[in-house]
C-alpha positions as CSV (number, residue, x, y, z in Angstrom):
1,M,-46.3,31.1,39.4
2,I,-49.7,29.6,37.9
3,Q,-51.4,28.3,41.4
4,D,-55.0,27.8,39.8
5,M,-56.3,27.7,36.5
6,Y,-60.3,28.8,36.3
7,D,-62.8,28.2,33.7
8,P,-62.6,29.3,30.7
9,E,-64.5,33.0,30.4
10,F,-66.6,33.9,27.3
11,Y,-66.8,38.1,27.0
12,M,-67.7,40.2,24.0
13,G,-65.0,40.8,22.3
14,E,-66.4,43.1,19.7
15,Y,-69.7,45.0,20.7
16,E,-72.1,47.0,18.8
17,V,-72.8,50.7,20.7
18,S,-75.3,53.2,19.9
19,D,-75.6,56.9,20.5
20,V,-78.8,57.7,22.3
21,A,-79.0,60.9,20.7
22,T,-78.1,60.3,17.2
23,K,-79.1,56.5,16.8
24,T,-75.7,56.0,15.1
25,T,-73.7,52.9,15.9
26,S,-70.3,52.0,15.9
27,M,-68.5,48.9,16.8
28,K,-65.9,48.7,20.3
29,S,-63.3,45.6,20.7
30,G,-63.2,43.7,24.3
31,L,-60.0,42.9,24.2
32,Y,-57.7,43.4,27.1
33,K,-60.7,45.0,28.8
34,D,-62.8,44.0,32.3
35,I,-65.5,46.3,31.8
36,A,-67.1,47.4,28.2
37,E,-66.3,50.6,27.6
38,C,-69.5,52.7,27.2
39,S,-69.8,56.5,27.6
40,K,-72.9,58.4,29.0
41,N,-74.5,59.1,25.7
42,Q,-74.0,55.2,24.6
43,E,-75.6,52.2,25.1
44,I,-74.4,48.5,24.4
45,N,-76.8,46.7,21.6
46,T,-76.2,43.3,23.4
47,E,-79.0,41.8,20.6
48,S,-76.9,43.2,17.7
49,E,-76.0,40.3,15.5
50,R,-72.6,42.1,14.8
51,N,-71.5,41.6,18.5
52,V,-69.0,38.7,18.5
53,T,-68.7,35.9,21.5
54,M,-64.6,35.3,22.4
55,E,-63.1,33.0,24.8
56,R,-60.4,33.9,27.2
57,Q,-58.4,31.5,29.8
58,T,-58.1,33.1,33.7
59,L,-54.8,31.8,35.7
60,Y,-54.6,32.6,39.2
61,C,-50.7,33.6,39.6
62,V,-48.8,34.0,42.8
63,P,-45.5,35.3,43.4
64,I,-43.0,32.3,43.2
65,P,-43.3,30.7,46.2
66,G,-39.9,30.6,48.5
67,E,-38.4,32.9,46.0
68,T,-35.1,34.1,48.2
69,D,-34.8,37.6,48.7
70,W,-31.4,38.1,46.7
71,V,-33.5,37.1,43.5
72,K,-36.2,39.5,44.4
73,S,-33.7,42.4,44.8
74,G,-31.9,41.4,41.4
75,Y,-35.0,41.5,39.3
76,S,-36.3,45.0,41.2
77,D,-32.5,46.4,40.3
78,K,-32.9,45.2,36.5
79,T,-36.5,46.8,36.1
80,G,-34.7,50.0,36.9
81,K,-37.1,53.2,36.8
82,K,-40.8,52.8,37.2
83,G,-43.0,53.8,34.2
84,F,-45.8,56.3,34.2
85,P,-49.1,56.8,32.4
86,S,-49.3,58.1,28.8
87,S,-49.5,61.5,28.3
88,S,-52.8,60.8,26.4
89,V,-53.9,59.7,29.6
90,T,-55.4,63.0,31.8
91,P,-55.6,62.3,35.3
92,S,-58.4,63.2,37.7
93,R,-55.9,64.7,40.2
94,S,-52.2,64.1,40.3
95,K,-51.0,61.2,42.1
96,R,-47.5,60.1,43.2
97,G,-45.0,58.4,41.4
98,L,-44.3,54.7,42.7
99,E,-40.5,55.7,43.4
100,E,-41.9,58.8,45.7
101,D,-43.0,56.6,48.1
102,N,-41.2,53.9,49.0
103,E,-42.1,53.2,52.1
104,A,-45.4,52.1,51.7
105,P,-46.1,48.5,50.2
106,L,-46.9,48.5,46.7
107,D,-50.8,46.9,47.3
108,T,-51.2,50.0,49.8
109,R,-50.0,52.1,47.0
110,M,-52.8,50.3,44.8
111,E,-55.3,50.5,47.4
112,E,-54.9,54.3,47.6
113,E,-54.9,54.5,43.7
114,M,-58.5,52.6,43.9
115,D,-59.6,54.6,46.7
116,S,-59.2,58.0,44.7
117,K,-60.6,56.5,41.5
118,I,-63.4,55.5,43.4
119,E,-63.9,59.2,44.7
120,D,-63.5,60.4,41.5
121,N,-66.2,58.1,39.9
122,K,-68.5,58.0,42.8
123,R,-71.5,60.0,41.3
124,P,-71.9,58.0,38.1
125,R,-71.4,54.4,40.0
126,R,-73.3,55.2,43.3
127,D,-75.7,52.2,42.7
128,V,-72.6,50.5,42.4
129,L,-70.8,51.2,45.4
130,E,-74.0,50.6,47.6
131,G,-73.4,47.0,46.7
132,S,-69.8,46.9,48.0
133,I,-69.0,43.9,50.3
134,P,-66.3,44.0,52.9
135,C,-63.5,42.0,52.3
136,N,-61.6,41.2,55.3
137,N,-58.6,39.1,55.4
138,P,-58.6,37.6,52.2
139,D,-57.1,34.2,51.7
140,L,-54.8,34.8,48.7
141,N,-54.0,31.1,48.4
142,F,-50.0,31.2,48.8
143,P,-48.8,27.8,48.6
144,L,-46.1,28.7,51.6
145,P,-47.4,30.4,54.8
146,G,-45.8,33.5,55.6
147,E,-45.5,34.7,51.8
148,K,-45.6,38.3,50.7
149,G,-46.5,40.1,47.5
150,L,-49.2,40.5,44.9
151,P,-51.4,37.9,43.4
152,C,-52.4,38.5,40.1
153,L,-55.6,37.2,37.8
154,V,-54.0,36.8,34.3
155,K,-56.3,36.4,31.3
156,V,-54.7,34.8,28.4
157,Y,-56.2,34.7,24.9
158,E,-53.4,32.6,23.0
159,D,-52.2,29.1,23.7
160,M,-54.6,28.5,26.4
161,D,-54.1,24.7,26.7
162,G,-50.3,25.4,26.9
163,F,-50.3,26.4,30.5
164,A,-50.3,24.0,33.8
165,V,-50.2,24.7,37.5
166,T,-46.6,25.2,39.1
167,D,-45.3,26.6,36.0
168,M,-43.2,29.9,36.3
169,I,-44.5,32.3,33.5
170,E,-43.4,36.1,32.5
171,F,-46.2,38.1,31.2
172,I,-46.4,41.0,29.4
173,G,-50.1,42.7,29.2
174,V,-52.2,45.2,29.8
175,L,-52.8,46.1,33.8
176,S,-56.3,46.3,34.7
177,V,-56.9,48.1,38.3
178,D,-60.6,49.5,37.7
179,P,-62.1,49.8,41.1
180,S,-65.7,48.6,39.9
181,L,-64.2,45.2,40.1
182,A,-64.3,45.2,43.4
183,H,-67.9,45.3,44.0
184,V,-70.8,43.0,43.5
185,Y,-73.3,43.8,40.7
186,D,-76.8,43.6,40.1
187,E,-77.4,40.4,38.0
188,N,-80.1,42.5,36.1
189,R,-77.9,45.2,35.3
190,L,-76.8,45.4,31.6
191,D,-73.3,46.8,32.4
192,G,-72.5,44.4,35.1
193,L,-71.3,40.8,35.5
194,Q,-73.5,38.3,35.3
195,N,-74.2,36.4,38.3
196,S,-76.6,34.0,36.9
197,I,-76.3,31.6,34.0
198,E,-79.0,29.2,32.6
199,G,-80.6,29.4,35.9
200,Y,-77.4,28.8,38.0
201,E,-76.5,31.4,40.8
202,E,-72.8,31.6,41.1
203,P,-72.0,31.3,45.0
204,M,-71.0,34.0,47.4
205,E,-67.9,32.2,48.0
206,E,-67.1,31.5,44.5
207,R,-67.9,35.1,43.6
208,S,-65.3,36.4,46.2
209,A,-62.8,34.0,45.2
210,H,-62.8,34.7,41.5
211,A,-63.4,38.6,42.0
212,P,-61.1,39.6,44.6
213,P,-60.7,43.7,44.9
214,P,-58.0,44.7,42.5
215,S,-56.1,46.6,45.3
216,L,-55.7,43.1,46.6
217,V,-55.4,41.2,43.2
218,P,-55.0,43.1,40.1
219,R,-56.0,41.8,36.6
220,L,-53.5,41.4,33.9
221,H,-54.5,40.8,30.3
222,A,-51.4,38.8,28.6
223,I,-50.4,40.1,25.3
224,I,-46.9,38.0,25.3
225,H,-46.0,35.6,27.5
226,H,-42.8,32.8,28.3
227,K,-42.1,30.0,30.2
228,L,-39.2,30.5,32.3
229,K,-36.7,27.7,32.7
230,H,-35.0,29.4,35.8
231,N,-35.7,32.5,37.8
232,N,-32.2,33.5,38.5
233,P,-31.7,37.4,37.4
234,H,-28.0,37.2,36.7
235,V,-28.5,34.1,34.2
236,P,-29.7,34.9,30.5
237,A,-33.0,33.0,29.5
238,E,-31.3,32.5,25.8
239,K,-29.2,29.7,25.4
240,E,-26.4,31.6,23.0
241,K,-25.7,34.2,26.4
242,I,-25.7,31.2,28.5
243,D,-23.2,29.4,26.8
244,T,-21.3,32.6,26.5
245,D,-21.4,32.6,30.8
246,V,-20.3,28.9,30.8
247,K,-17.1,29.7,28.9
248,S,-16.3,32.2,31.4
249,L,-16.9,29.9,33.8
250,R,-15.2,27.2,32.8
251,A,-11.8,29.3,32.5
252,E,-12.1,29.4,36.3
253,I,-14.2,26.2,37.5
254,S,-11.1,24.7,39.0
255,S,-10.7,27.7,41.5
256,L,-14.4,28.4,41.8
257,R,-15.2,24.5,42.7
258,R,-12.5,24.6,45.4
259,Q,-14.0,27.6,47.0
260,I,-17.3,26.4,47.0
261,L,-16.3,22.9,48.6
262,S,-14.4,25.0,51.1
263,A,-17.7,27.1,52.1
264,L,-19.5,23.8,52.0
265,E,-17.1,21.9,54.1
266,Q,-17.5,24.6,56.7
267,V,-21.2,24.1,56.5
268,M,-21.0,20.4,57.2
269,L,-18.8,20.9,59.9
270,G,-15.4,20.2,58.3
271,D,-16.7,16.9,56.6
272,S,-15.2,17.1,52.8
273,L,-17.2,14.2,52.0
274,A,-20.3,15.5,52.8
275,A,-19.3,18.7,51.1
276,E,-19.2,16.8,47.8
277,Y,-22.4,15.0,48.3
278,F,-24.1,18.4,49.2
279,L,-22.7,20.1,46.2
280,C,-24.1,17.6,43.7
281,H,-27.7,17.9,45.5
282,L,-27.7,21.6,45.0
283,I,-27.2,21.2,41.5
284,S,-29.5,18.4,41.0
285,S,-32.5,18.5,39.0
286,V,-35.3,16.2,37.1
287,Y,-34.2,16.1,33.2
288,G,-36.3,13.1,32.1
289,R,-38.6,10.3,33.2
290,A,-38.2,6.9,32.6
291,D,-41.8,5.4,32.5
292,V,-42.9,6.5,36.3
293,M,-39.0,7.0,37.5
294,P,-37.7,10.6,37.3
295,L,-34.3,10.9,36.5
296,G,-31.6,13.1,37.8
297,K,-33.3,13.8,41.1
298,F,-31.1,13.6,44.2
299,S,-32.5,14.0,47.3
300,L,-29.9,13.8,50.1
301,N,-30.4,12.8,53.7
302,L,-27.6,13.9,56.1
303,T,-27.8,11.8,59.2
304,H,-25.5,12.2,62.7
305,C,-26.6,16.1,62.6
306,P,-26.2,18.1,65.8
307,P,-29.3,17.6,68.0
308,T,-30.6,21.3,67.7
309,N,-32.7,23.2,66.0
310,E,-30.1,25.6,65.5
311,Y,-28.3,23.6,62.6
312,G,-31.3,23.0,60.5
313,Q,-32.1,27.2,60.3
314,L,-28.5,28.0,59.5
315,I,-28.3,25.5,56.6
316,H,-31.3,27.0,55.4
317,T,-30.2,30.8,55.9
318,F,-26.9,29.5,53.9
319,M,-28.9,27.4,51.2
320,E,-30.9,30.9,50.9
321,A,-28.1,33.0,50.0
322,L,-27.4,30.8,47.0
323,T,-30.3,29.1,45.4
324,T,-33.1,31.1,43.9
325,K,-36.0,29.1,45.9
326,C,-35.9,27.7,49.3
327,H,-38.3,26.5,51.8
328,F,-37.5,25.4,55.9
329,F,-40.0,22.5,56.6
330,P,-39.4,21.4,60.4
331,L,-41.3,17.5,60.5
332,S,-43.0,17.6,63.8
333,I,-45.9,16.4,64.8
334,E,-48.0,19.4,64.9
335,N,-46.9,20.4,61.6
336,M,-47.7,17.2,59.9
337,N,-51.5,17.0,61.4
338,N,-52.3,20.6,61.1
339,L,-51.0,21.9,57.9
340,R,-52.2,21.1,54.3
341,L,-49.3,19.7,52.0
342,S,-51.2,18.7,48.9
343,P,-53.6,20.9,47.1
344,E,-57.4,20.3,47.6
345,K,-60.5,21.3,45.2
346,D,-63.0,24.0,47.1
347,Y,-65.9,23.3,45.2
348,T,-68.2,25.7,47.0
349,A,-65.5,28.5,45.9
350,N,-64.8,26.4,43.0
351,R,-61.1,27.0,43.4
352,L,-58.0,25.3,43.8
353,R,-56.6,25.3,47.8
354,S,-52.7,25.6,47.9
355,G,-50.7,23.3,49.4
356,L,-47.2,23.6,50.8
357,L,-45.7,20.9,48.0
358,Q,-47.2,23.0,45.2
359,L,-43.9,24.3,44.3
360,S,-42.1,25.4,41.3
361,A,-39.2,23.6,39.4
362,D,-35.9,23.4,41.1
363,T,-37.5,24.9,44.4
364,S,-35.2,23.5,47.6
365,L,-37.1,22.2,50.2
366,V,-35.3,21.7,53.6
367,I,-36.9,19.5,55.9
368,D,-35.3,19.4,59.7
369,E,-36.4,16.0,61.3
370,T,-34.1,16.4,64.3
371,Q,-37.1,18.6,65.8
372,L,-39.3,15.7,65.6
373,Q,-40.9,14.4,69.1
374,P,-42.8,11.4,70.0
375,G,-46.3,11.9,69.4
376,Q,-49.5,10.5,67.5
377,L,-50.2,11.0,63.4
378,E,-53.8,11.9,63.0
379,A,-55.1,11.0,59.7
380,T,-53.9,14.4,58.2
381,G,-50.8,13.6,59.4
382,V,-50.5,10.3,57.8
383,K,-51.7,11.6,54.5
384,N,-49.1,14.3,54.8
385,M,-46.2,12.1,55.3
386,T,-47.7,9.9,52.5
387,A,-47.4,13.0,50.0
388,L,-43.7,13.9,51.0
389,G,-42.7,10.3,50.6
390,N,-44.2,10.1,46.8
391,L,-42.7,13.8,46.3
392,I,-38.9,12.4,47.2
393,S,-39.5,9.2,45.5
394,W,-41.8,9.7,42.4
395,Q,-41.4,13.8,42.1
396,K,-45.1,13.9,41.8
397,V,-47.8,15.6,43.9
398,E,-51.4,14.0,44.5
399,Y,-54.0,16.8,44.1
400,D,-57.1,15.9,45.9
401,F,-60.2,17.0,43.9
402,R,-62.5,14.8,46.0
403,F,-64.3,12.7,43.4
404,H,-60.8,11.8,42.0
405,K,-57.2,12.1,42.7
406,Q,-54.7,13.3,40.2
407,D,-50.9,13.2,40.4
408,F,-49.0,16.4,39.0
409,L,-45.6,16.1,38.0
410,S,-43.0,17.7,40.3
411,N,-39.4,18.7,40.7
412,V,-38.1,19.5,44.1
413,C,-34.8,18.8,45.5
414,V,-35.2,17.7,49.2
415,F,-32.8,18.1,51.7
416,I,-33.8,15.9,55.0
417,L,-31.3,16.7,58.5
418,S,-31.8,13.7,61.1
419,E,-30.0,12.1,63.7
420,A,-30.7,8.9,62.3
421,K,-31.9,7.6,59.3
422,S,-35.2,9.3,58.3
423,I,-38.1,7.9,58.1
424,L,-38.6,9.5,54.9
425,P,-36.9,7.8,51.8
426,S,-34.0,9.5,49.9
427,D,-31.7,8.9,47.1
428,C,-28.3,9.1,48.7
429,L,-27.7,8.7,52.6
430,V,-24.5,10.5,54.2
431,P,-23.5,10.0,57.9
432,L,-22.1,13.2,59.0
433,N,-18.6,13.2,60.2
434,P,-17.7,16.6,61.7
435,A,-13.5,17.1,61.6
436,C,-14.1,18.7,64.9
437,V,-16.4,19.4,67.8
438,V,-18.3,22.8,67.3
439,E,-19.6,24.1,70.4
440,N,-21.1,27.5,69.1
441,L,-22.7,27.2,65.8
442,Q,-23.8,30.3,65.4
443,R,-20.0,31.5,65.4
444,H,-19.0,28.7,63.3
445,F,-21.5,29.6,60.4
446,S,-20.1,33.5,61.2
447,Q,-16.8,32.8,59.8
448,L,-18.4,32.0,56.3
449,D,-18.9,36.1,56.2
450,V,-15.4,36.8,55.1
451,V,-16.0,34.1,52.6
452,L,-19.5,35.2,50.9
453,T,-18.4,38.4,49.3
454,P,-20.8,39.6,46.9
455,E,-18.7,38.7,44.0
456,F,-18.2,35.3,45.3
457,L,-21.8,34.6,45.6
458,G,-22.7,36.1,42.1
459,H,-20.6,33.4,40.7
460,V,-21.9,30.6,43.0
461,R,-25.4,31.7,42.3
462,S,-24.9,31.8,38.3
463,F,-22.6,28.4,38.6
464,L,-25.7,26.1,40.2
465,T,-28.0,27.7,38.1
466,I,-26.1,26.9,35.0
467,C,-25.4,23.4,35.9
468,K,-28.9,22.2,36.0
469,L,-29.0,23.8,32.5
470,Q,-26.4,22.1,31.0
471,E,-26.9,19.3,28.7
472,Y,-25.3,15.6,29.6
473,T,-24.2,13.0,27.4
474,I,-22.2,9.6,27.5
475,S,-20.0,8.4,24.8
476,D,-20.1,5.3,23.6
477,D,-16.7,4.1,24.5
478,M,-17.3,5.7,28.3
479,Q,-20.6,3.7,28.3
480,K,-19.0,0.3,27.6
481,A,-16.0,1.1,29.9
482,I,-18.8,1.8,32.7
483,Q,-20.9,-1.4,32.0
484,D,-17.6,-3.7,31.8
485,D,-16.8,-2.3,35.4
486,F,-20.2,-2.8,36.4
487,V,-19.8,-6.2,35.4
488,E,-16.5,-6.9,37.3
489,M,-18.0,-5.1,40.5
490,R,-20.8,-7.6,40.3
491,K,-18.5,-10.5,40.0
492,E,-16.4,-9.5,43.0
493,D,-19.4,-8.8,45.2
494,H,-22.6,-9.3,43.6
495,K,-24.4,-8.3,47.2
496,S,-22.5,-4.7,47.4
497,M,-23.5,-3.8,44.0
498,T,-26.9,-3.7,43.1
499,V,-29.0,-2.3,40.5
500,D,-29.8,0.5,42.6
501,D,-26.4,0.6,43.7
502,F,-25.3,1.3,40.1
503,H,-28.0,4.0,39.6
504,T,-26.7,6.2,42.3
505,L,-23.0,5.5,40.8
506,L,-24.3,7.0,37.3
507,N,-26.4,9.8,39.2
508,L,-23.3,10.8,41.1
509,V,-20.8,10.6,38.0
510,R,-23.4,12.8,36.2
511,L,-23.5,15.4,39.0
512,L,-19.8,15.1,39.5
513,S,-19.3,15.7,35.7
514,L,-21.7,18.7,35.8
515,S,-20.4,20.4,38.9
516,A,-17.3,20.6,36.8
517,L,-19.1,22.2,34.0
518,E,-18.6,19.0,31.6
519,T,-21.1,17.8,29.7
520,S,-19.9,13.9,29.6
521,P,-18.0,11.8,32.0
522,T,-14.3,11.0,32.1
523,Q,-12.2,7.9,33.7
524,S,-11.4,10.0,36.5
525,M,-14.4,11.0,37.2
526,W,-15.9,7.7,37.3
527,E,-13.1,6.3,39.8
528,K,-13.9,9.4,42.2
529,A,-17.9,8.6,41.9
530,K,-16.8,5.0,43.1
531,T,-14.2,5.9,45.5
532,M,-17.4,8.3,47.1
533,E,-19.8,5.7,47.3
534,A,-17.1,3.3,48.8
535,E,-16.6,5.8,52.0
536,R,-20.0,6.2,52.2
537,K,-21.1,2.6,52.1
538,R,-18.3,2.5,54.8
539,R,-19.6,5.2,57.0
540,I,-23.3,3.5,56.9
541,L,-21.7,0.2,57.6
542,M,-19.6,1.6,60.7
543,S,-22.8,3.7,62.0
544,N,-24.9,0.6,61.9
545,N,-22.7,-1.4,63.9
546,T,-22.4,1.3,66.4
547,P,-24.7,0.3,69.6
């Protein structure tokens, strides 16, 4: 995922080198390289008129925030056997293949590679190595706390204006891990990176942020890239192949939907109505915008939840097994006052400091409000609460650039667990009505292990992703029937059927249709949506009247 976009970078796309002994000259290309190539008996003619300066864009990319373990494993399995350097490359010493040392993390193995290269090239680069700066506890700028993996500086040469923060991109390119990139060069050296441009001296913080050691942040020079609509390794990217998967799922959709609802009902403590709304939430996604209003979002507030921290954690674990990206956020006074939810620009390091809400599309955010205790919200807490409300209501996140603030569009599925109505807004409030008293939540959820077989999980994971990708339309006849029905409901009781209620109904019938893999609603689906909404409103009324 793109976390930050640096200023455009100028480099020598073509440059002239001359042989010191023979004085003959030749041209070399700087494409897909970080360091200009120049052998011992050559020197770069920096003043040559044949040199061509070109421009490239640097993107700071991080592992997709909240990506679940089964997604990582799925992509790892698809990758298969690791590649080795070309036979034309003669290594300075024999190195272990990546699969020969599976116990060591990838960043550790890369650091060992870097150390060996530094040792091999120590003599000709001694003056460079003496200027090295140790990197202690680097801030890799991951949006979510506790995230692991390798970030990457991706340098793109085409379509430089076609990228945006939080985009999920797959890149194919040339990996650059030259160990000399880990060191600060003398600004007077020709073979180094210029630290001073037109009298401006680059601050040490900016230099460290933009040029971290390649063992921690490797460079990738992109040759091919394409945006990802989803990150499910079991669902193809091509529409034609997705259509094939849809046909196979449609053949068993009735049975599959019953099995999914049965599992969700178990999670909802036996509440079948809550299970239906939960399924609609899981397949919801912003598909368009009408002015500032995002269309398709379906944030769900489940009230009357057990007053224990355990229930939220168990639901999050369950959702991790089904969704591709999921994060659990306990809504506590401490978290609200201390965490940074919205990204902020750091002008000293000239980079965008990430925030917890800097998430890619279709990330599931589980907010546990049952953990909220009495306390005082500080200025940061109030700001964070506003940011959460804007995300839920408008699907946008405000980035703070100090001198101005800018809204970036988002698409995050927010699920709120609370005892009473949440202090945060939501699209749908459902009071939980357990079918039985559950004394041991762990034991209750462990009963799902029998249902959640690998085969069933594979079907559900593909189903949830495909539902989000389906196109939805309403026929003219069905549209007229729904409009006429709305007019009749308004005549009967205009207070119980507002415009907002009608919008909720339209959104609900859309999600119910998609959950049946239908691309347009039927009359029976419309009636089902009205019945569900009537029961939900009845529950809300009863809970409001209960002392």
